[in-house]
N, C-alpha and C positions, 0 to 999 in steps of 0.2 A: 504494500500500500504506500503510495507516494503522497506526502503531505507538504504543503508550503503555505506560508502566511501571505495572503495577497490583499492589498489594500482595496477599499471600496472607492468608486468614483462618487463624489458628492453630486447630488441632483436635487431639483426642486420641482414640484408639480402643483398645479393650481386646479382645485375643484371650483368651477364657476356655477353657482346656483342663481338662475335668473327667473324672475316672476313670469308666470304664464300670462298671456294676453287675456284680459277680461276678468282677472281676479283682483280683489281690492285689498288683500292682506288680512282680511278677517279670518280667524281660526274657525272656519266653517266645517272642517273635517276633524276627526279624532284619530289617535293612534290605533284604534281598533279597525280602521279602514286604511291600512298602509299604502294601498295602491292609489289613494286619492290624495293629491297634494297640489299646492298652488304655485309650484316652481318646477323648473327643468334643469338638468345638468348637461353641460357641454361634453360630448364624447367625440373623439377624433380617431379615425382609422389610419394606421401607419402604412407606408408603402410595403409591398410584399418583399422588396429587395433591401429593406432597411437592415443595417448591421445589428440592430437590437430591437426586440419586440416587433419583428416583422409581421405585418398583417393583423396586429393586435388593435383592439379598441382601447384607447387610453384617455386620460385627462391631459390637457396641454401641459408641457413642461419639458425639462431636459437637464443636461449636465451643467453644473455651475462653472462659469468661466472666470479667469483671472480678472477680466475687466469688471466683474461684478464687485470686486473688492477695491477697485481703483480709488485712490485718494482724490482723483479728479471729481468724483461724485460730491465731495464736500463743497466745491464751488457751485455745483448745480443746486444742492439742497439749501444753500444760503438764500435762494430766492424765496424760500418758505420759512426763513427764520432759524434754520438749524446752524449753529455756530461752531460745532465741533463734533468729533466722533462719538461723544457720549451725550449728545443732545437730541437724539431722535425720538424721545418720548414713547418708546415701546415699553411693554410691561416689564417690570423688574422681576426677574425670575431667579435671582440669586438664591441658592439653597434649594431650589426645586429640581426635580429630575430633568435632565437635559440629554439629548442625543450627543454622542461624541463629536459629531460634525460641528455642532454649534458651540462646543466648549474648547475646541482645538485652538492652540495659540497661533496667532497670525502676526504678520509684520505690524509693528506699532503704528505705521503710517496707513495701514489698510483700514477699511470700514469694519465695524463689528460684524461678526458672523451672522447675527440675527438680521441685520440690515442687508448684507450681501446676498444671503439666500433668498430673501424676498425680492430683491432686485432681479436676481436670476430667474425667479418664477415669472415675474412680470415681463422680462425681456423675452424669454422663451415663448410665453403666451402670445406676445406680439409677433414674433417670428413665424409661428405656426398658424395662427388664426387671424392675425390682423387686429385683434382686440388690443387697444392701447389704454392701459390702466394708469393714467397719470393724473396729477392734481396740482393746483397752484396754492393749496392751503394745507398746512400740517394739522393733524388732529390733536386736540387737547388730550392730555393723559386721562382725564376723568370723564371725557365725553362718551355718551352712549353709542352703541353700535349703529353705524350709518352705512347703508348699502353704497357700493361704489357706483360711479357714473362713468361710462366709457365714452361719453360724447364730448370730450375736451376739444377734439379737432374733427371737423366733418369733411375735410378736403380729401376725397377718396384717392385721387391720383397722387397727392402728396404723401399719403400714408402708404400706398402701395410701393412707391419709390423707396421710401425709407425702410419698409419691411424687407425689401430685397437687399438693401445696403446692410441692415442689421444682421440678416441671415449670413451674409458674406463675411462680416466682421462685427462681432458682438460689441466692440468698443464704440461703434457708430451709434449705439443706443444712448450713450452719454451726449453725443453731438445733437441727436434728435431732441432730447429733453432740454438741452441748453438753448436750442433754437426756439422751442416752444415756451421757454421760461416756465417749465413745469418739472415735476419730479415723479418718479414711480410712486404710486399710491401704496406704499408699504403698510400703511395703517389699516387698509381695508382687508389685508391678508391675515387670517387667524390660523395659528398652528392647530392642526386637526389630527395628524397621524404621522408616524415615522416608521419606516421599515428598512431592514437590511436584507439584501438578496441572500437566500439560503446558501449553505456552505459548499454544495457540490456544483454550483454554477461558476464557470471561469470568469464571465463578465459580471462583476458585482457592483451594486450601487447602494449608497446610503441616501435614502430619499426622504425629503421632507414633503408632506402633503399639507398645503394651505387651503383654507376655504375662503371664498369671496362671494358675497351676495350682491345682486343687482336688481333694481326695480323694474327693469325691462330687458328683453333679449337684445343684445348688441348685434350689429351687422358683422358678418364673417367674411374674411378674405383669405381663403385657404392658401397655403404656400405652394402646394403641388410639388414640393421637393421631399419633405419628410412625411407629409400627410396627403391623403387622397379623398377623404370623405369626412363630413361632420354630421352630427345628429344630436338634436336636443331631445333629451329623454328624462322622464321622471325616474326616481330610484327604482320603482316597481317595474317600469318598462325596461330599464337597463338589465335587470335580473331576468325578466321574461325573455328578452332578446338573447341573453346568454343561454338560457335553457333551451330555446328552439334553434340555436346555432347561428342566429343573425349577427350576434356580437361574439367576438373572440376575446374573452377577458382573462387576465391573469388574476391570481388570488387577491392582490391588494385591491383591485377594482371591485371584486365581488364582496370583500369584507366592507369596504367603504360604502358601497351602494346599500348593503344590508344595514349598516349603521344609520344611514340617512332615512331608512324606513320609519325610524322613530319620530321623524319631524314632518308633519303634514303641512305646516305653515312656514313660509320663508322667514317671516319675522321671528318666529320662535327659534328657527335654526340659527339665524344670525346672533340672537341674544345668547343662545346656548354656547356657540363657538367663542364669543367674546369672554364669557365667564369661565369656560372650561380651560382656555389657554393659560389662565392665571395659576393653574395647578401644575404647570410644567408638562413635560412629555419625555418618556423614557424610550430607549432604543428597543426595537422589536425585530428579532430574526426568527422566521418560521423554521421549525425543525420537521422534516418530512419522514414518514414511516411508510414502508411498503408492506401491505397486508396480502393475504392469500387471494383476495378478490378485488383489490383496488389499492388506494393509498389514502393517507391521512396527513394533512399539513397542520401541525399543532402550533399554537401561539402561547406566549407567556400566560401562566395561570392555569393551563391545562395540566391534569395529573400526569400525562405522558411527557410533558415538557421537561427537559433536563434542569436540575437545580443550578448547574453551572454549565451552560451550553458552550460548545467549542465554536469559536469564530474562524478557525483555520479552514482553508480550502481543503475539501476532502470528497473524493468521488465515490467512496464506499457507501452503499445504501444502508439505511437503518431498517432491519427486517423484523417484522412481527409475525410469528407463526399462528395467526388467527385471522378471522375475517374483520372487515370494517365494523360490522355490527357487534361482534364479540368485543372488540376494542372499545366500543362505546359503552357496552353494558357493564364492564368492570371498572369504569372510571366515574367517580362522583362529580368531579369538577372538570368541565370541558369548555375549551375554546379552540375550535378546529374547523378546518374545511375537510369534508369527506368526499372522496371520489370513488364511489362504489364500483363503477364500471368504466370510467374514462373521464377525460377532461370536460366533456359537455354535461356529464351527469354529476353535478356538484351541489352541495348544500352546506350552509354554515350551521354549526352546532355550538351554541354558546349558552351556558346556563349559569355564568358567574358574573359578578360585578367587576368591571375592568378598572385597572389602576388609572390614576390621574384624571378621573372623571370622564373617561372615554365612554361613549354610549355603547351598550351591548348590542351586537348585531341582532336583527330580527330575522328569523328563518323565513325565506321566501316560500310561499305556497303557490304551486302551479294551479291554474284554473282548469 
């Protein structure tokens, strides 16, 4: 057996929840009707020839770039009153659980990790979808959650030109914001989840998932380079399309869509995300077991999850000499994805309260 320690690439992903047309924000549905909600989530399909996640349906996002940490951003943020690297008025999470990516020491002249990762998520979202999440006002630390507005610039040709330029060179995003006298709306992004790629994948990522709410569905200009299709879908529709094979989802998207089933109203989702991120966020690396009739992907808190997981690259499978159902019946505490017969036959099994205030996934029920 060959083992080697391989670093993860840092990445940031944005879950965009936009209000459906014709809804007024009233909580007119209840969690007992999870398929009914007043918002939709942006899903994008990657090119079949992509070097990673080929053909998958994903949220917009990508790898963090050095330009996201550039000290040149400090000059841009001065437009909204930010005077230094520690003046961004993001939540103070000292002493709270944090993913390693956000606590790693960086160059003293670089932006704080919390800021750079949010910039990366906004930049990648603009590259892939054309949605430009910028603002000319910084949020007050005590201000309530306010949905983001994508309508800062309505010049379609201008945005398409800059979208191509940013895709070719990420540092052009700094120039775009300077020209607009605006900054990435980092305050509209709420920490929602974090995941590390499991140990037997050679291409591994440490990915922050941020949540952003919008009061209306923004226009899309797909890049046609990394992405080939977009689809606005409710959390229930995401899972239904995964079940019938229309969507090709990886486990993080399934877990997150299942978590969102808890929230029928956009307003409630935004308020929850704002309060939850104050509790911090720990790293999560799934541990996969191969059973006699399928496989199980366990998460922290599951009885089968190792007390001290190994983060080293390892191609050796974890074997359970039992069926998926037998592995369920002998475990009292479960947080896992079960694949009884293959990737398209998947369901979330979670009967525990998750750490850091994370919402427990709701099991999708096929109609």
